[in-house]
Structures are given as structure tokens and as C-alpha cells.
C-alpha positions in Angstrom: -25.3 67.7 -65.7 -25.0 71.4 -66.4 -21.5 71.5 -64.9 -20.1 68.4 -66.7 -20.9 69.4 -70.3 -17.7 70.3 -72.2 -18.9 70.9 -75.7 -19.9 74.5 -76.4 -22.9 73.5 -78.5 -24.4 71.3 -75.9 -23.9 74.0 -73.3 -25.7 76.5 -75.5 -28.6 74.2 -76.2 -29.1 73.4 -72.5 -28.8 77.0 -71.5 -31.4 77.9 -74.2 -33.8 75.3 -72.8 -33.4 76.5 -69.2 -33.8 80.1 -70.3 -37.2 79.4 -71.9 -38.7 78.0 -68.6 -41.1 80.5 -67.0 -39.6 79.9 -63.5 -36.5 81.5 -62.0 -33.5 79.2 -62.1 -30.3 80.1 -60.1 -27.3 77.8 -59.7 -24.2 78.3 -57.6 -21.0 76.3 -57.1 -19.8 74.8 -53.8 -18.4 78.2 -52.8 -21.6 80.1 -53.4 -20.5 81.7 -56.7 -23.3 82.0 -59.3 -22.8 79.9 -62.4 -26.3 80.0 -64.0 -29.0 82.7 -63.8 -31.9 82.7 -66.3 -33.9 85.8 -67.3 -36.9 85.0 -65.1 -34.7 84.9 -62.0 -33.1 88.2 -63.1 -36.6 89.8 -63.6 -37.7 88.6 -60.1 -34.6 90.0 -58.5 -34.4 93.2 -60.5 -31.0 92.3 -61.9 -29.2 91.6 -65.1 -27.3 88.3 -65.7 -23.9 90.1 -65.7 -24.7 91.6 -62.3 -24.5 88.2 -60.6 -22.7 85.6 -62.7 -19.2 84.9 -61.4 -20.0 86.7 -58.1 -20.6 85.3 -54.6 -24.2 85.2 -53.6 -23.8 87.2 -50.4 -22.0 90.0 -52.3 -24.9 90.5 -54.7 -27.7 90.0 -52.1 -26.4 91.7 -49.0 -29.7 91.2 -47.2 -29.1 87.5 -47.2 -26.9 85.6 -44.7 -25.6 82.1 -44.5 -28.6 81.2 -42.3 -31.3 82.8 -44.6 -30.0 81.7 -48.0 -31.6 78.5 -49.2 -28.8 77.9 -51.7 -26.1 78.2 -49.1 -28.1 76.1 -46.7 -28.4 73.2 -49.2 -24.6 73.4 -49.9 -24.0 73.2 -46.2 -26.4 70.3 -45.3 -26.6 68.5 -48.6 -30.3 68.2 -48.1 -32.9 69.5 -50.5 -35.5 72.1 -49.4 -38.9 71.8 -51.1 -41.6 74.4 -51.5 -40.1 77.0 -49.2 -42.0 80.3 -49.1 -39.9 83.4 -49.3 -40.7 87.1 -49.2 -38.1 89.7 -50.0 -37.5 93.1 -51.6 -35.7 93.0 -55.0 -33.1 95.6 -56.1 -35.9 98.0 -57.2 -37.6 97.9 -53.8 -40.5 95.7 -55.0 -41.8 93.1 -52.6 -41.6 89.6 -54.2 -43.2 86.4 -53.0 -41.8 83.2 -54.3 -42.0 79.5 -53.6 -38.6 77.9 -54.0 -37.3 74.4 -54.4 -33.6 74.1 -53.8 -31.6 71.0 -54.7 -27.9 70.0 -54.2 -25.8 69.4 -57.3 -23.8 66.2 -56.7 -21.0 64.8 -58.8 -19.7 61.3 -57.8 -21.3 61.8 -54.3 -19.6 65.2 -53.7 -21.6 68.4 -53.4 -20.6 70.5 -56.4 -23.1 73.3 -55.8 -26.9 73.9 -55.6 -29.7 74.9 -57.9 -32.9 76.8 -57.0 -36.1 76.9 -58.9 -38.3 79.9 -57.8 -41.9 80.3 -58.8 -43.3 83.9 -58.6 -46.4 83.9 -56.4 -46.6 87.7 -56.1 -49.7 88.1 -58.4 -51.3 85.0 -57.0 -50.9 86.3 -53.4 -52.3 89.7 -54.3 -55.3 88.2 -56.0 -55.8 85.9 -53.0 -55.7 88.8 -50.6 -58.3 90.7 -52.7 -60.5 87.6 -52.7 -60.2 87.3 -49.0 -61.1 91.0 -48.6 -64.1 90.5 -50.9 -65.2 87.4 -49.0 -65.0 89.3 -45.7 -67.2 92.0 -47.1 -69.8 89.5 -48.3 -69.7 87.5 -45.1 -70.2 90.7 -43.0 -73.5 91.2 -44.8 -74.8 87.7 -44.6 -76.1 87.8 -41.0 -74.9 86.5 -37.6 -75.8 82.9 -38.3 -73.6 82.5 -41.4 -70.8 84.4 -39.8 -70.9 82.1 -36.8 -70.8 79.0 -39.0 -67.8 80.4 -40.9 -65.9 81.1 -37.8 -66.4 77.6 -36.3 -66.2 75.5 -39.5 -64.2 72.3 -39.5 -60.9 72.6 -41.4 -59.0 69.4 -40.4 -59.2 66.1 -42.2 -57.9 62.6 -41.4 -54.8 63.2 -43.5 -53.9 66.0 -41.0 -53.6 63.5 -38.2 -50.0 62.5 -38.2 -49.1 59.1 -36.7 -47.4 55.8 -37.3 -48.5 54.4 -34.0 -50.5 51.2 -34.5 -53.0 52.0 -31.8 -53.7 55.5 -33.1 -54.0 54.1 -36.7 -56.8 51.8 -35.5 -58.5 54.8 -33.9 -58.4 56.6 -37.2 -59.8 53.6 -39.0 -62.7 53.3 -36.5 -63.3 57.1 -36.8 -63.6 56.8 -40.6 -66.2 54.0 -40.3 -68.1 56.0 -37.7 -68.1 59.1 -39.9 -70.5 57.3 -42.3 -73.3 57.2 -39.7 -75.0 59.7 -37.4 -74.6 57.8 -34.1 -73.3 59.7 -31.1 -69.5 59.5 -30.4 -67.7 59.8 -27.1 -64.0 60.6 -27.2 -61.6 60.4 -24.3 -58.2 61.9 -24.3 -55.9 63.9 -22.1 -55.5 67.6 -22.6 -53.6 68.4 -25.8 -54.0 65.0 -27.5 -56.0 66.5 -30.4 -59.6 65.6 -29.6 -61.1 68.5 -31.7 -58.8 67.7 -34.6 -60.2 64.2 -34.7 -63.7 65.4 -34.3 -63.3 67.9 -37.2 -61.8 65.1 -39.3 -64.8 62.9 -38.6 -67.2 65.7 -39.6 -65.3 66.3 -42.9 -65.4 62.6 -43.7 -69.1 62.4 -43.1 -72.1 63.0 -45.3 -72.6 66.2 -43.2 -69.3 67.7 -44.3 -71.0 70.6 -46.2 -73.3 71.3 -43.2 -72.4 73.4 -40.1 -69.8 72.2 -37.6 -70.1 73.9 -34.2 -67.7 73.3 -31.3 -68.4 74.4 -27.7 -66.3 73.8 -24.6 -68.8 73.3 -21.8 -66.2 74.4 -19.2 -65.7 77.8 -20.9 -69.2 79.1 -20.2 -70.9 79.8 -16.9 -73.5 77.1 -16.2 -76.2 79.8 -15.9 -75.6 80.7 -19.6 -74.9 77.3 -21.1 -78.6 76.3 -21.4 -79.6 79.4 -23.3 -76.5 79.1 -25.6 -77.3 75.4 -26.4 -81.1 75.6 -26.7 -81.7 79.3 -27.6 -84.1 81.8 -25.9 -87.5 83.3 -26.3 -88.1 87.0 -25.9 -89.2 87.9 -22.4 -88.1 84.6 -20.9 -85.9 86.6 -18.6 -84.8 90.3 -18.3 -83.1 91.3 -21.6 -83.9 88.0 -23.3 -84.6 88.1 -27.1 -85.6 85.5 -29.7 -82.3 83.8 -30.4 -81.4 80.4 -31.8 -79.2 78.1 -29.8 -76.3 76.0 -31.0 -78.6 73.0 -31.8 -80.6 75.1 -34.2 -77.4 76.6 -35.8 -75.9 73.2 -36.2 -79.1 71.7 -37.7 -78.1 69.2 -40.4 -74.5 69.2 -39.2 -72.3 68.3 -36.2 -72.3 69.7 -32.6 -69.1 69.0 -30.7 -69.4 69.3 -26.9 -66.0 69.3 -25.2 -65.5 68.6 -21.5 -69.1 67.5 -21.3 -68.5 66.4 -17.7 -68.4 70.2 -16.8 -72.0 70.5 -18.0 -74.5 70.9 -15.0 -76.5 67.7 -14.4 -79.9 69.3 -15.1 -78.7 70.4 -18.6 -77.2 66.9 -19.1 -80.8 65.6 -18.6 -82.1 67.9 -21.3 -79.3 66.9 -23.6 -80.2 63.2 -23.0 -83.8 64.1 -24.1 -82.5 65.6 -27.3 -80.5 62.5 -28.1 -83.6 60.3 -27.5 -86.2 62.2 -29.5 -84.4 64.9 -31.5 -86.6 67.7 -30.0 -85.4 71.0 -28.4 -87.3 73.7 -26.6 -85.9 77.2 -26.3 -85.4 78.7 -22.7 -88.8 80.3 -21.8 -90.6 78.8 -24.8 -93.5 76.3 -25.0 -93.0 75.0 -28.5 -90.8 72.1 -29.3 -89.0 71.8 -32.7 -87.0 69.0 -34.3 -83.3 69.2 -35.0 -81.1 66.9 -37.0 -77.7 67.2 -35.2 -75.0 64.6 -34.7 -73.6 64.9 -31.2 -69.9 64.2 -30.5 -68.8 64.7 -27.0 -65.3 64.6 -25.4 -63.8 64.3 -21.9 -60.3 64.7 -20.6 -61.0 62.5 -17.6 -62.1 58.8 -17.5 -65.9 58.4 -17.7 -65.9 55.9 -14.8 -64.3 58.5 -12.6 -66.7 61.2 -13.7 -69.7 59.0 -13.0 -68.4 58.1 -9.6 -67.8 61.7 -8.7 -71.3 62.6 -10.1 -70.1 65.0 -12.7 -71.5 62.8 -15.5 -74.9 61.2 -15.6 -74.6 57.4 -16.1 -77.6 57.4 -18.5 -76.1 60.2 -20.6 -72.8 58.3 -20.7 -74.5 55.1 -22.0 -76.4 57.1 -24.6 -73.3 59.0 -25.8 -71.0 56.0 -25.7 -72.4 54.3 -28.8 -69.0 54.8 -30.4 -66.0 55.1 -28.1 -62.7 56.5 -29.2 -59.7 56.8 -26.9 -56.8 58.9 -28.1 -53.4 57.7 -26.7 -51.2 60.3 -25.0 -47.9 61.3 -26.6 -45.8 59.4 -24.1 -47.4 56.2 -25.3 -46.6 56.9 -29.0 -43.0 58.0 -28.9 -42.5 56.9 -32.4 -44.6 59.8 -33.5 -42.3 62.4 -32.0 -39.9 62.8 -35.0 -42.9 63.1 -37.3 -44.5 65.7 -35.2 -41.2 67.6 -34.8 -40.7 67.8 -38.5 -44.3 68.9 -39.1 -44.1 71.8 -36.6 -40.7 72.9 -37.8 -42.1 73.1 -41.4 -45.1 75.0 -40.1 -43.1 77.6 -38.3 -40.4 77.8 -41.0 -43.2 79.0 -43.2 -44.7 81.4 -40.7 -41.5 82.8 -39.4 -39.5 82.8 -42.7 -36.8 80.6 -41.2 -34.8 77.6 -42.5 -34.5 75.4 -39.4 -33.6 71.8 -40.4 -34.1 69.8 -37.2 -33.1 69.1 -33.6 -29.7 68.4 -32.1 -29.2 64.8 -30.9 -29.4 66.0 -27.3 -32.8 67.6 -27.8 -34.1 64.6 -29.7 -33.0 62.4 -26.9 -34.6 64.7 -24.3 -37.9 64.8 -26.3 -37.9 61.0 -26.5 -37.6 60.7 -22.7 -39.8 63.6 -21.6 -43.2 62.7 -20.3 -45.1 65.4 -22.3 -47.9 66.1 -19.8 -49.4 68.6 -22.2 -49.1 66.1 -25.1 -49.0 67.3 -28.7 -50.1 70.8 -27.9 -47.1 71.2 -25.5 -44.7 69.9 -28.2 -46.1 72.4 -30.7 -45.6 75.3 -28.3 -42.1 74.0 -27.4 -41.1 74.0 -31.1 -42.7 77.5 -31.6 -40.9 78.9 -28.6 -37.6 77.4 -29.7 -37.8 78.8 -33.2 -38.5 82.3 -31.7 -35.3 82.1 -29.8 -32.9 80.9 -32.4 -30.9 82.2 -35.4 -29.2 79.0 -36.6 -30.5 75.9 -38.3 -30.6 73.4 -35.5 -32.7 73.5 -32.3 -30.3 72.9 -29.4 -30.8 72.6 -25.6 -30.3 76.3 -25.1 -33.4 77.1 -27.3 -36.0 74.8 -25.7 -38.3 76.0 -22.9 -36.8 75.8 -19.4 -39.6 73.6 -18.0 -38.5 70.9 -20.5 -34.8 71.5 -20.5 -34.3 71.8 -16.7 -33.6 68.1 -16.2 -31.0 67.6 -13.4 -30.0 64.2 -14.8 -28.9 65.9 -18.0 -27.6 69.3 -16.8 -25.6 68.2 -13.7 -22.1 66.9 -14.5 -19.2 65.9 -12.2 -17.0 68.8 -11.4 -13.9 67.3 -13.2 -15.8 66.8 -16.5 -16.3 69.9 -18.7 -19.6 70.2 -20.6 -19.1 68.9 -24.1 -20.6 72.0 -25.8 -18.2 74.3 -23.9 -15.2 72.1 -24.8 -16.2 72.0 -28.5 -16.8 75.8 -28.6 -13.4 76.4 -27.0 -11.6 74.2 -29.4 -13.4 75.6 -32.5 -12.6 79.2 -31.4 -8.9 78.3 -30.9 -8.6 76.7 -34.3 -10.4 79.6 -36.1 -8.1 82.2 -34.3 -5.0 80.2 -35.3 -6.1 80.0 -39.0 -7.0 83.7 -39.2 -3.6 84.6 -37.6 -1.7 82.3 -40.0 -3.4 83.8 -43.1 -3.2 87.4 -41.9 -7.0 87.7 -41.6 -7.8 86.3 -45.1 -11.1 84.5 -44.7 -10.8 82.5 -48.0 -7.3 81.2 -47.2 -8.3 80.5 -43.5 -11.3 78.5 -44.7 -9.0 76.4 -46.9 -6.8 75.7 -43.9 -9.8 74.6 -41.8 -11.3 72.7 -44.8 -14.7 74.3 -44.5 -16.7 76.5 -47.0 -15.9 80.2 -46.8 -19.4 81.1 -46.0 -19.4 78.7 -43.0 -16.3 80.4 -41.6 -17.8 83.8 -42.3 -20.9 82.7 -40.3 -18.8 81.4 -37.4 -16.7 84.6 -37.3 -19.9 86.6 -37.1 -21.1 84.5 -34.1 -17.7 85.0 -32.4 -18.1 88.8 -33.1 -14.8 88.9 -35.1 
């Protein structure tokens, strides 16, 4: 719309409107040359309008590259980028934090440029950091019990569980219904399927959501200490023992999540069964019983039948816990969720790493779809994080993914007479670029016209070729 107005008056009115908006607005044409720049954007960047209008983006902001500029990225891909966090130093050396939305400008289906709306979050971030520091000081003076509750509070909700798998959707529906009661829940799922995420979501959907949420992995603590951690101790019960509440007392009124419960010693399982039956606990070394109101949610990464047969889980405890049974399907059984999870983790690490990765190559997406994912969603998350640490471009390719996933002989071994496609494409691309640069005497702008690609794209490829 901005670019199609021909009447001077209409242009002036539109520019006056855009200039009154309290967010930075910066528009460039298809070549990356600035065509609109309001006073808020100028203030953020420490520039004047005349410093940037009519000039190429990379000439004015030398710290940016084709890969880190959201405007150039949108021109290249034609895809909008929403709510992208960005931190940078302006021309005065002041650190600026913004949240940007960048949109392509299309005329009759062709990309004519891009426009970016930047909201200054610098003051908000500084106030947030001060608030966090203040909260930390307050928490440090509120005693060990409150600090422990704060550290182990539930942060996930049902909306954080990403799936379009029909089976998993039913699990979420059952979990929401179960959240309304206080009955025990037993969850089964392989390692990395997201058992604690589901448990936290149940807690936050329950009437106990403002009460403590405590999670304890039973396999992470020596069996000799687990009883005292769960039930607390009385001073003098053993050498060095002091009066200390256990997790049941700390979680009173809330939810206690016991992961890998089949790793709990059988004698402690018997005491846990008693708590489930009558709601009473007794500290180690103590004579007095006290009542607790705690919802127990337990989880296992092995089938219950196998654990009972191997005598790592008491049958009577299983039947008491298994009032509500939820079984999380492994990732290999919900392959339709892979693209959703990939996009989620890319967005997460784009924000954390300050990158602009847009997706996976077709080869990686195909590999992810056929890989068995023994570590499930956790393994995928780590694979995306690892890949984004290793890359500079905008697409995750086979060379970026962890070796244990990419080392697939069926994909990597090719007949001797067939050259790998990637090598052949790189060789052809390099040859064409060299011919265009030679033909134009090294003029990048003219060479880009010959190759029919944007100048900034050619500049990026020349940089990668060390030319």
C-alpha cells in the first residue's frame, strides 16, 4: 500500500500516520534499500532518517548480516517472522532490547520488500530484572520451606503439551477430568516422553494449583536416605539427625509426584501404601503420627506387569495407585507430531540463541520421520539444540544434526558412480557464481542480476565461498 500511492498528499498523510505510532517502523525494498523509517525506529537505532533512507540495510548496520537481519530474511523466504526477540547495540553504544514482527510486502504476488515493526522492551526488561532481583532477596529470607516450594513449583499447563495425535489427545482429556479429583494417578511412559510435563499440567488444572507441587525421582536418591526425605526425621533418631519435615509435609495440600516409583525399596513402598490408605505419616524415629492431605501421582518407565513380576513393585501398591492410569505414547507412535515439535523447539532456541532458523531441509525432515527416537521428545529437543549450536544459516541440514541420528548407512552410502547431490549442487553453484563474477569484472550487483538472485544473497554465498 505504501509503495503504490502516487499522489503526494496521500503519501504525506500516510507517512504522518505511521510517524505518530509509538513503535519503530522500518521498510525496505526487495534489494534491502530503506524506503521508510519513522522517528521511533530512528530513536531506537540512534540514527536520523537521512542516515538510512535510500541506503542498503547492511551498509548502515554493519553488525548485521544476511543471516541475522530479519528484514533480509523475510525478503529471501517470503515468510513473516512474528514476535522475534532481538538485542543489539545502537550507534551510540546503548544496548537495546526489542520484539520485532517482520512482514513481506507483496504486490500482485511478487515480493516488493519487507516492513518491520519493533517494540522497545528495554525498560520493561530492566524493570523485570529488578523485580526478579527483589523477589530473590525476599525469597532468600522466607525460610527453607518456601524456597524449596519455589524451586519445585509446577510451571507447565495442558496447553504446553503439543500434539495432534488422536491417542495423545484422549490422554489429555482424561488427565483434565482426573485433575478435578484427588485420586491417585499412575503414569506409564518411556524415558523422555514428557511424564513430568503431564503431571505438572494436571496439578495446574486442579483445585490444588496454588498449593505446593513437589517432584522426586525415586531412583536419584540412595534407598537409605529416601525414607527420611519422604517422611522427615526426628532429632536424635540417628547420628546427626535433626527435626526436619519430609516431602509429604512440605507438599501438604498440594501434589507429590514420585517418578520411577519401581526404584523405591519394597519396605518404603509398604509405608507409602499406608499413607495412601489412611493419610497418616510418621517421621523417621518419631512416635507421633500426623495427617497430611497430599495427592500422589506416580510414574514408571517400565510396564507395571514387568515390575510386579520382577518384584520391584508391590502388587498391592500398584492396585492402590492405579485408580487412574495414563499411558503416554512414544514419539515413534505419533510421527504426525514431529513437525509440530520441530517448529516448537526451533522457536525456543531461536529466542535463546538469537538466531533466525526457519526449518529443516527435506532430507532431515525425512530422516526425523523414519528415525525411531529411542529417547523420545527429549532426544528430539536435544537434537534441535545441538544442530542450532552448529549452524550459521537458516535451514538445519544433515551436516548439522548429531552423528548418532545422521549416521544411517542406508542414507549415507551411495553407489560409487553416483555423486552425492549436495556436492554436485555446490559444485554447479560455485561454477556459475565464478563465471558471473568474471563476466562482470567482480561487480556484485551486476553479477546478481545475471544470476537472477538478490544482491544480498550473492554476497552471502560469496562469503561462504571465502571470496
